[in-house]
N, C-alpha and C positions, 0 to 999 in steps of 0.2 A: 576039635569041637565043630559041630555041623553049623554051617552058615545058612540062615533062612532068608528068603527073599521078602523084603518089606514092600508092600504096595503103597504107593503114594498117589493121592488123588488131588486134583486142583479144579477149581472153577476158572475157566479162561474166558474172559469177556473181551471180544475183539470189536473195536469201534469202526474199523475200515471195512466196508462191505465187500470190496474186491478181495482183500486178504482173507476174510471169513469164508468166502466161497472157495478160495484155493485150499484152505485148511480142511474144509468139509470134503472136498473132492479127494484129497490125499488120504484122509481117514476112511473114506468109503471103499477104497481099493483093497482093504483087508490084508495088506501086506506089511508086516511089521518092519521088514528090512528094505522097504521101498526107499530109493534115494531121496525122494521128496520129504518123507517123514524123518529121515536121518539128518536133514539139513536144519531142523528146528533146534534153536539153542536159546536158553535163558541165561542172561549174564547180569549179575547183581553188583551194585556198587557196595561201598562199605556200610551204607545205612541199612541194607537188607529190606528196604521199603521201596526202592526204586532201582531201575536198571534198564536193560534193553532186551527185546525179543528179536532174534535174528531168524529170518526165513528167506530162502532163495536168494541169498546175497544182499538182502535189504535188512535194515535195522529199524525197529520201531520202539518208541518209548514204552516202558513197562512200569506200572505202579502196583504195589501190593497193599490191599486194604482189608480190614476186618469186616466181616459181614455183620449185619445187625442181629442176626440169630444164627445158631448152628444149623447146618443142613446135613441130614443123614443121607448116605448113598447106599444103594442096594445092588446086588448082582444076582442074576438068575441063569441057570443052565438049561432049564426045561420050560420056561415061561409060566410056571405055576408056583414054584417055591422061591421065596426071596431070602437072601442072606445079607444081613447088614455088614458092610465092608469098611465103612469109615464115617467119621464125623468131620465135616469140612467147615472151617470157620473163617477162611480167607478167600479172597478173589484176586486173580491176577488180571489187571486191566491193561490191554494192549492198545496204545493210541492215546491221543489227547482228546479231551472233551471239556466243555465249559464247567467250571466248578471243581475239576479234578484236583487242582493244586490246593484248594481249600480243604477238600476231603483228605488229601494226603497229609496235610498238616495235622489234622485231628486223628488220622490213622483209621478212621471208620468210614465204610461205604454208606452212602445215603440210601441206596436201594438194595434190596435183597435179590434173590435169584428169580423169583416169580413176580408177575405184575401186582398181585395183592400186597407185596412187601415194598412197593414203591413208596419212598419217603416215610418208611416205617418209624424211624426215630422221631421225626417231628409229630407224627400222628399218635404214636403209642406212648412214648416215653415223655413224661412231664418235665418241663424245664425247671431248674431250681428256682425257688421263691426267694426274692431279694427282700429281706426284712432287716431293718436296722437293729443293731445289737441292743440298743437301749429299750426298744419295744419288747424284745425277747426277755430281757432282764426284768422289766416291769410285770409282764405276764407271769413269769416264774415266781416272782415275789408275791403277787396276788394269789396264785394257786397255793403256795405254801402257807399264806395267811389263812385262806379258807380251810385248808386241811388242819390247821392248828385251832380252828374254832372261831376265828375272827372274821371280820369283813374287810374287803379291800378299801383303800382310802376313798372317802367320799360316799361310801355306801353304808347302809344299815340293814341288818337282817332282822326281820320280824317273824317270830315263830308263832303261827296260829294253828291251834288244833281244831279241826272241824269234824262233824259227823253227819251222816246222811239220815235225815229225819223225814218220815212219811206222815203227812197230815191224815188222821183217820177219817175225817169228814169228807175230804175231797179225793183222797188217794194219791195226791201229788206229793213228790218228794223234793227236798232241797238240802244243800249243804249249809249247816248252821254252826256258828262257833260254839265250842264247848265251854260252859261256865263252870268254874271250880272255885 
């Protein structure tokens, strides 16, 4: 059976500017077998949500978080035609930052990949409404009472039939109760 190569893509967010510059320089050299690129290692603990990123003999803390939305990635060979290659739903964060432990506990990143997705969860997704169970039960009972033709406790329905009547002398109209 023929084995096919599977392409894996990651969003790698590096918090240390010096490390980020080193990684950019190594990737720009366009040599896949360059010793610097071969020294990068991802090591995960049992939780699969945390681990370490090893680069150049140094080790940095690594956290895996879910992105607030899925990111599509594309590849081009001729700068004209794009081919979708992957949906990315997680980000690997290298380094420590304030609030990272809180995000790691929830498993979801606060920010997306681009600046408009900063604090997306707080801005877009509504927080759950905290309503007491007794209030929900009362509203449900009142709705069922109305659907059955009754009125909620303490209220009375008055059904009044009206019709639009135009006064022939003045040409003015008004709603008047129908007398039967």
